A tleap script that builds the chain and sets N, CA, C and O, in Angstrom:
source leaprc.protein.ff14SB
mol = sequence {
  NMET ASN ASP ARG MET ILE LEU LEU LYS ARG
  VAL GLN VAL CYS ASP PHE ALA LEU ASN ASP
  ALA ALA LEU PHE LEU ASP THR HIE PRO GLU
  ASP LYS ASP ALA LEU ASP PHE TYR LYS LYS
  HIE LEU ARG LEU ARG GLU GLU ALA ALA LYS
  GLU TYR THR SER LYS TYR GLY PRO ILE THR
  LYS ALA ASP TYR ASP GLY GLY PRO ARG TRP
  THR TRP ILE ASP GLY PRO TRP PRO TRP GLN
  ASN GLU GLU CALA
}
set mol.1.N position { -1.492 12.466 11.639 }
set mol.1.CA position { -0.922 11.607 10.556 }
set mol.1.C position { -2.148 11.414 9.700 }
set mol.1.O position { -3.255 11.169 10.177 }
set mol.2.N position { -1.875 11.549 8.288 }
set mol.2.CA position { -2.928 11.406 7.418 }
set mol.2.C position { -3.091 9.802 6.940 }
set mol.2.O position { -2.325 8.893 7.262 }
set mol.3.N position { -4.254 9.690 6.112 }
set mol.3.CA position { -4.503 8.264 5.784 }
set mol.3.C position { -3.351 7.616 4.986 }
set mol.3.O position { -2.988 6.477 5.280 }
set mol.4.N position { -2.813 8.250 4.067 }
set mol.4.CA position { -1.610 7.723 3.456 }
set mol.4.C position { -0.568 7.210 4.315 }
set mol.4.O position { -0.053 6.114 4.093 }
set mol.5.N position { -0.228 7.951 5.290 }
set mol.5.CA position { 0.989 7.735 6.145 }
set mol.5.C position { 0.620 6.621 7.048 }
set mol.5.O position { 1.502 5.837 7.396 }
set mol.6.N position { -0.749 6.457 7.512 }
set mol.6.CA position { -1.266 5.382 8.282 }
set mol.6.C position { -1.131 4.046 7.533 }
set mol.6.O position { -0.695 3.021 8.056 }
set mol.7.N position { -1.558 4.157 6.224 }
set mol.7.CA position { -1.552 2.741 5.473 }
set mol.7.C position { -0.130 2.418 5.261 }
set mol.7.O position { 0.198 1.237 5.369 }
set mol.8.N position { 0.847 3.391 4.944 }
set mol.8.CA position { 2.252 3.040 4.582 }
set mol.8.C position { 2.860 2.496 5.999 }
set mol.8.O position { 3.629 1.536 5.964 }
set mol.9.N position { 2.530 3.085 7.207 }
set mol.9.CA position { 2.905 2.595 8.433 }
set mol.9.C position { 2.516 1.082 8.743 }
set mol.9.O position { 3.280 0.273 9.270 }
set mol.10.N position { 1.291 0.840 8.359 }
set mol.10.CA position { 0.801 -0.704 8.421 }
set mol.10.C position { 1.592 -1.462 7.622 }
set mol.10.O position { 2.058 -2.492 8.111 }
set mol.11.N position { 1.876 -1.141 6.354 }
set mol.11.CA position { 2.780 -1.963 5.555 }
set mol.11.C position { 4.103 -2.143 6.179 }
set mol.11.O position { 4.589 -3.272 6.241 }
set mol.12.N position { 4.724 -1.110 6.648 }
set mol.12.CA position { 5.938 -1.251 7.351 }
set mol.12.C position { 5.900 -2.062 8.545 }
set mol.12.O position { 6.826 -2.847 8.752 }
set mol.13.N position { 4.909 -1.961 9.376 }
set mol.13.CA position { 5.018 -2.795 10.484 }
set mol.13.C position { 4.803 -4.264 10.153 }
set mol.13.O position { 5.314 -5.113 10.883 }
set mol.14.N position { 4.052 -4.627 9.061 }
set mol.14.CA position { 3.883 -5.877 8.643 }
set mol.14.C position { 5.143 -6.497 8.078 }
set mol.14.O position { 5.431 -7.675 8.290 }
set mol.15.N position { 5.902 -5.662 7.340 }
set mol.15.CA position { 7.188 -5.972 6.810 }
set mol.15.C position { 8.250 -6.251 7.885 }
set mol.15.O position { 9.049 -7.181 7.775 }
set mol.16.N position { 8.229 -5.473 8.849 }
set mol.16.CA position { 9.135 -5.844 10.061 }
set mol.16.C position { 8.818 -7.278 10.657 }
set mol.16.O position { 9.670 -8.146 10.846 }
set mol.17.N position { 7.406 -7.402 10.936 }
set mol.17.CA position { 7.005 -8.546 11.506 }
set mol.17.C position { 7.320 -9.818 10.680 }
set mol.17.O position { 7.588 -10.888 11.227 }
set mol.18.N position { 7.273 -9.641 9.251 }
set mol.18.CA position { 7.520 -10.677 8.429 }
set mol.18.C position { 8.882 -11.127 8.412 }
set mol.18.O position { 9.244 -12.303 8.388 }
set mol.19.N position { 9.700 -9.981 8.428 }
set mol.19.CA position { 11.264 -10.322 8.355 }
set mol.19.C position { 11.684 -10.986 9.630 }
set mol.19.O position { 12.440 -11.957 9.614 }
set mol.20.N position { 11.192 -10.463 10.758 }
set mol.20.CA position { 11.578 -11.117 12.076 }
set mol.20.C position { 11.084 -12.493 12.078 }
set mol.20.O position { 11.877 -13.374 12.410 }
set mol.21.N position { 9.842 -12.816 11.743 }
set mol.21.CA position { 9.294 -14.154 11.713 }
set mol.21.C position { 10.189 -15.145 10.729 }
set mol.21.O position { 10.511 -16.287 11.058 }
set mol.22.N position { 10.506 -14.576 9.579 }
set mol.22.CA position { 11.252 -15.422 8.711 }
set mol.22.C position { 12.548 -15.777 9.197 }
set mol.22.O position { 12.958 -16.904 8.918 }
set mol.23.N position { 13.274 -14.998 9.888 }
set mol.23.CA position { 14.568 -15.266 10.638 }
set mol.23.C position { 14.264 -16.464 11.592 }
set mol.23.O position { 14.952 -17.485 11.589 }
set mol.24.N position { 13.262 -16.285 12.352 }
set mol.24.CA position { 12.887 -17.389 13.282 }
set mol.24.C position { 12.529 -18.770 12.500 }
set mol.24.O position { 12.984 -19.862 12.839 }
set mol.25.N position { 11.744 -18.586 11.524 }
set mol.25.CA position { 11.419 -19.828 10.798 }
set mol.25.C position { 12.571 -20.463 10.018 }
set mol.25.O position { 12.485 -21.643 9.680 }
set mol.26.N position { 13.697 -19.694 9.706 }
set mol.26.CA position { 14.826 -20.211 9.163 }
set mol.26.C position { 15.534 -21.257 10.024 }
set mol.26.O position { 16.209 -22.146 9.506 }
set mol.27.N position { 15.383 -21.149 11.246 }
set mol.27.CA position { 15.955 -22.134 12.309 }
set mol.27.C position { 14.956 -23.034 12.908 }
set mol.27.O position { 15.287 -24.117 13.391 }
set mol.28.N position { 13.629 -22.572 12.886 }
set mol.28.CA position { 12.540 -23.370 13.266 }
set mol.28.C position { 11.483 -23.623 12.421 }
set mol.28.O position { 10.338 -23.337 12.773 }
set mol.29.N position { 11.755 -24.200 11.181 }
set mol.29.CA position { 10.807 -24.396 10.043 }
set mol.29.C position { 9.548 -25.056 10.277 }
set mol.29.O position { 8.626 -24.834 9.492 }
set mol.30.N position { 9.362 -25.938 11.375 }
set mol.30.CA position { 8.151 -26.616 11.792 }
set mol.30.C position { 7.477 -25.978 12.885 }
set mol.30.O position { 6.600 -26.626 13.456 }
set mol.31.N position { 7.736 -24.830 13.265 }
set mol.31.CA position { 6.908 -24.120 14.416 }
set mol.31.C position { 5.729 -23.588 13.836 }
set mol.31.O position { 5.686 -22.575 13.139 }
set mol.32.N position { 4.649 -24.404 14.192 }
set mol.32.CA position { 3.320 -24.126 13.600 }
set mol.32.C position { 2.817 -22.552 14.133 }
set mol.32.O position { 2.278 -21.807 13.315 }
set mol.33.N position { 2.997 -22.175 15.334 }
set mol.33.CA position { 2.785 -20.921 15.703 }
set mol.33.C position { 3.422 -19.826 14.990 }
set mol.33.O position { 2.742 -18.855 14.656 }
set mol.34.N position { 4.681 -19.892 14.721 }
set mol.34.CA position { 5.521 -19.066 13.980 }
set mol.34.C position { 4.896 -18.825 12.526 }
set mol.34.O position { 4.691 -17.724 12.013 }
set mol.35.N position { 4.628 -20.114 11.953 }
set mol.35.CA position { 4.225 -20.093 10.662 }
set mol.35.C position { 2.819 -19.532 10.472 }
set mol.35.O position { 2.520 -19.046 9.381 }
set mol.36.N position { 1.964 -19.571 11.445 }
set mol.36.CA position { 0.659 -19.055 11.512 }
set mol.36.C position { 0.775 -17.404 11.573 }
set mol.36.O position { 0.032 -16.680 10.911 }
set mol.37.N position { 1.784 -16.918 12.437 }
set mol.37.CA position { 2.070 -15.648 12.611 }
set mol.37.C position { 2.518 -15.022 11.359 }
set mol.37.O position { 2.080 -13.933 10.989 }
set mol.38.N position { 3.419 -15.729 10.682 }
set mol.38.CA position { 3.817 -15.218 9.232 }
set mol.38.C position { 2.689 -15.050 8.374 }
set mol.38.O position { 2.495 -13.999 7.763 }
set mol.39.N position { 1.879 -16.117 8.299 }
set mol.39.CA position { 0.821 -16.215 7.380 }
set mol.39.C position { -0.266 -15.058 7.745 }
set mol.39.O position { -0.815 -14.391 6.868 }
set mol.40.N position { -0.483 -14.916 8.959 }
set mol.40.CA position { -1.454 -13.703 9.353 }
set mol.40.C position { -0.960 -12.242 8.860 }
set mol.40.O position { -1.692 -11.402 8.337 }
set mol.41.N position { 0.463 -12.098 9.136 }
set mol.41.CA position { 0.987 -10.852 8.733 }
set mol.41.C position { 1.314 -10.607 7.331 }
set mol.41.O position { 1.384 -9.450 6.916 }
set mol.42.N position { 1.535 -11.686 6.518 }
set mol.42.CA position { 1.561 -11.720 5.148 }
set mol.42.C position { 0.168 -11.353 4.572 }
set mol.42.O position { 0.163 -10.671 3.547 }
set mol.43.N position { -0.923 -11.701 5.075 }
set mol.43.CA position { -2.321 -11.465 4.637 }
set mol.43.C position { -2.669 -9.878 5.010 }
set mol.43.O position { -3.336 -9.184 4.242 }
set mol.44.N position { -2.158 -9.397 6.235 }
set mol.44.CA position { -2.372 -8.171 6.627 }
set mol.44.C position { -1.596 -7.219 5.730 }
set mol.44.O position { -2.117 -6.178 5.330 }
set mol.45.N position { -0.300 -7.582 5.396 }
set mol.45.CA position { 0.498 -6.712 4.487 }
set mol.45.C position { -0.100 -6.655 3.100 }
set mol.45.O position { -0.067 -5.638 2.408 }
set mol.46.N position { -0.661 -7.827 2.719 }
set mol.46.CA position { -1.218 -7.810 1.409 }
set mol.46.C position { -2.348 -6.907 1.257 }
set mol.46.O position { -2.487 -6.207 0.255 }
set mol.47.N position { -3.178 -6.914 2.264 }
set mol.47.CA position { -4.262 -6.019 2.401 }
set mol.47.C position { -4.105 -4.646 2.417 }
set mol.47.O position { -4.723 -3.865 1.692 }
set mol.48.N position { -3.157 -4.311 3.365 }
set mol.48.CA position { -2.682 -2.962 3.465 }
set mol.48.C position { -1.971 -2.322 2.162 }
set mol.48.O position { -2.208 -1.187 1.749 }
set mol.49.N position { -1.081 -3.214 1.592 }
set mol.49.CA position { -0.510 -2.744 0.399 }
set mol.49.C position { -1.513 -2.496 -0.853 }
set mol.49.O position { -1.397 -1.535 -1.615 }
set mol.50.N position { -2.449 -3.431 -0.953 }
set mol.50.CA position { -3.451 -3.284 -1.857 }
set mol.50.C position { -4.260 -2.030 -1.775 }
set mol.50.O position { -4.527 -1.334 -2.754 }
set mol.51.N position { -4.602 -1.804 -0.650 }
set mol.51.CA position { -5.351 -0.504 -0.304 }
set mol.51.C position { -4.514 0.642 -0.520 }
set mol.51.O position { -5.033 1.619 -1.060 }
set mol.52.N position { -3.385 0.684 -0.209 }
set mol.52.CA position { -2.316 1.891 -0.354 }
set mol.52.C position { -2.015 2.075 -1.965 }
set mol.52.O position { -1.980 3.197 -2.470 }
set mol.53.N position { -1.822 0.988 -2.649 }
set mol.53.CA position { -1.472 1.065 -4.161 }
set mol.53.C position { -2.790 1.486 -4.823 }
set mol.53.O position { -2.712 2.246 -5.789 }
set mol.54.N position { -3.906 1.100 -4.432 }
set mol.54.CA position { -5.153 1.577 -5.114 }
set mol.54.C position { -5.472 2.966 -4.975 }
set mol.54.O position { -6.073 3.591 -5.849 }
set mol.55.N position { -5.004 3.560 -3.683 }
set mol.55.CA position { -5.279 4.998 -3.401 }
set mol.55.C position { -4.244 5.881 -3.818 }
set mol.55.O position { -4.533 6.949 -4.357 }
set mol.56.N position { -2.983 5.515 -3.606 }
set mol.56.CA position { -1.926 6.354 -3.738 }
set mol.56.C position { -0.767 5.892 -4.648 }
set mol.56.O position { 0.245 6.584 -4.752 }
set mol.57.N position { -0.907 4.766 -5.281 }
set mol.57.CA position { 0.123 4.363 -6.276 }
set mol.57.C position { 1.054 3.280 -5.667 }
set mol.57.O position { 0.775 2.686 -4.625 }
set mol.58.N position { 2.192 3.063 -6.400 }
set mol.58.CA position { 2.998 1.925 -6.009 }
set mol.58.C position { 3.908 2.205 -4.753 }
set mol.58.O position { 4.413 3.313 -4.569 }
set mol.59.N position { 4.074 1.238 -3.976 }
set mol.59.CA position { 4.924 1.222 -2.862 }
set mol.59.C position { 6.164 1.121 -3.292 }
set mol.59.O position { 6.989 1.980 -2.979 }
set mol.60.N position { 6.500 0.023 -4.100 }
set mol.60.CA position { 7.829 -0.273 -4.796 }
set mol.60.C position { 7.572 -0.460 -6.277 }
set mol.60.O position { 6.439 -0.607 -6.735 }
set mol.61.N position { 8.584 -0.448 -6.941 }
set mol.61.CA position { 8.603 -0.772 -8.419 }
set mol.61.C position { 7.925 -2.033 -8.914 }
set mol.61.O position { 7.412 -2.154 -10.027 }
set mol.62.N position { 7.977 -2.927 -8.003 }
set mol.62.CA position { 7.409 -4.228 -8.079 }
set mol.62.C position { 5.842 -4.137 -8.164 }
set mol.62.O position { 5.160 -5.088 -8.549 }
set mol.63.N position { 5.313 -2.913 -7.773 }
set mol.63.CA position { 3.857 -2.798 -7.723 }
set mol.63.C position { 3.312 -2.279 -9.123 }
set mol.63.O position { 2.143 -1.942 -9.310 }
set mol.64.N position { 4.341 -2.260 -10.106 }
set mol.64.CA position { 3.755 -1.749 -11.471 }
set mol.64.C position { 2.448 -2.478 -11.762 }
set mol.64.O position { 2.324 -3.683 -11.544 }
set mol.65.N position { 1.535 -1.762 -12.230 }
set mol.65.CA position { 0.214 -2.438 -12.582 }
set mol.65.C position { -0.086 -2.829 -13.924 }
set mol.65.O position { -1.231 -3.195 -14.191 }
set mol.66.N position { 0.865 -2.795 -14.861 }
set mol.66.CA position { 0.794 -3.422 -16.163 }
set mol.66.C position { 0.226 -2.399 -17.007 }
set mol.66.O position { 0.028 -2.733 -18.175 }
set mol.67.N position { -0.088 -1.187 -16.656 }
set mol.67.CA position { -0.765 -0.166 -17.535 }
set mol.67.C position { 0.342 0.370 -18.517 }
set mol.67.O position { 1.511 -0.014 -18.553 }
set mol.68.N position { -0.303 1.418 -19.382 }
set mol.68.CA position { 0.576 1.837 -20.444 }
set mol.68.C position { 1.499 2.907 -20.043 }
set mol.68.O position { 2.241 3.411 -20.886 }
set mol.69.N position { 1.508 3.293 -18.807 }
set mol.69.CA position { 2.448 4.300 -18.248 }
set mol.69.C position { 3.205 3.814 -17.038 }
set mol.69.O position { 2.706 2.974 -16.290 }
set mol.70.N position { 4.359 4.309 -16.840 }
set mol.70.CA position { 5.297 3.958 -15.723 }
set mol.70.C position { 4.809 4.873 -14.654 }
set mol.70.O position { 5.269 6.015 -14.673 }
set mol.71.N position { 3.981 4.570 -13.756 }
set mol.71.CA position { 3.496 5.305 -12.666 }
set mol.71.C position { 4.423 5.522 -11.395 }
set mol.71.O position { 4.159 6.359 -10.531 }
set mol.72.N position { 5.533 4.693 -11.362 }
set mol.72.CA position { 6.431 4.870 -10.187 }
set mol.72.C position { 6.883 6.249 -10.066 }
set mol.72.O position { 7.017 6.670 -8.917 }
set mol.73.N position { 7.152 7.061 -11.072 }
set mol.73.CA position { 7.603 8.404 -10.936 }
set mol.73.C position { 6.783 9.462 -10.436 }
set mol.73.O position { 7.215 10.574 -10.132 }
set mol.74.N position { 5.444 9.050 -10.348 }
set mol.74.CA position { 4.459 10.004 -9.913 }
set mol.74.C position { 4.452 10.174 -8.332 }
set mol.74.O position { 4.239 9.222 -7.581 }
set mol.75.N position { 4.688 11.391 -7.918 }
set mol.75.CA position { 4.991 11.609 -6.570 }
set mol.75.C position { 3.617 11.792 -5.720 }
set mol.75.O position { 2.486 11.766 -6.207 }
set mol.76.N position { 3.928 11.972 -4.416 }
set mol.76.CA position { 5.229 11.644 -3.822 }
set mol.76.C position { 5.458 10.116 -3.603 }
set mol.76.O position { 4.582 9.253 -3.555 }
set mol.77.N position { 6.805 9.950 -3.479 }
set mol.77.CA position { 7.171 8.619 -3.341 }
set mol.77.C position { 6.908 8.095 -1.843 }
set mol.77.O position { 6.825 8.929 -0.942 }
set mol.78.N position { 6.791 6.874 -1.598 }
set mol.78.CA position { 6.416 6.320 -0.245 }
set mol.78.C position { 7.180 6.981 0.907 }
set mol.78.O position { 6.634 7.285 1.968 }
set mol.79.N position { 8.330 7.163 0.666 }
set mol.79.CA position { 9.249 7.745 1.815 }
set mol.79.C position { 9.226 9.128 1.906 }
set mol.79.O position { 9.791 9.647 2.868 }
set mol.80.N position { 8.586 9.926 0.944 }
set mol.80.CA position { 8.423 11.292 0.952 }
set mol.80.C position { 7.405 11.739 1.909 }
set mol.80.O position { 6.292 11.221 1.821 }
set mol.81.N position { 7.629 12.646 2.831 }
set mol.81.CA position { 6.610 13.247 3.635 }
set mol.81.C position { 5.991 14.566 2.917 }
set mol.81.O position { 6.619 15.602 2.697 }
set mol.82.N position { 4.662 14.321 2.605 }
set mol.82.CA position { 3.969 15.416 1.952 }
set mol.82.C position { 3.885 16.634 2.949 }
set mol.82.O position { 3.854 17.795 2.542 }
set mol.83.N position { 3.853 16.327 4.142 }
set mol.83.CA position { 3.545 17.446 5.161 }
set mol.83.C position { 4.715 18.371 5.544 }
set mol.83.O position { 4.570 19.427 6.161 }
set mol.84.N position { 5.972 17.835 5.087 }
set mol.84.CA position { 7.235 18.449 5.440 }
set mol.84.C position { 7.239 19.695 4.620 }
set mol.84.O position { 8.194 20.471 4.681 }
savepdb mol mol.pdb
quit
């Protein structure tokens, strides 16, 4: 597995943890441990996404960097496997 795929996997793992924690927090909004878990994985996701986008470009269209060119179309896209 190359560096690009490792970084993308880190983002995906954090996304899963965030979605799971958010579902729990919807019914337990004052659970400090769950909120701390969410905050930790949000920080980890932000770090991984920042590193990924700086090296390989946007993960989603929302990662547009404000530049003069729409870089979302530059491949490969996050779900494409370069090694295939």
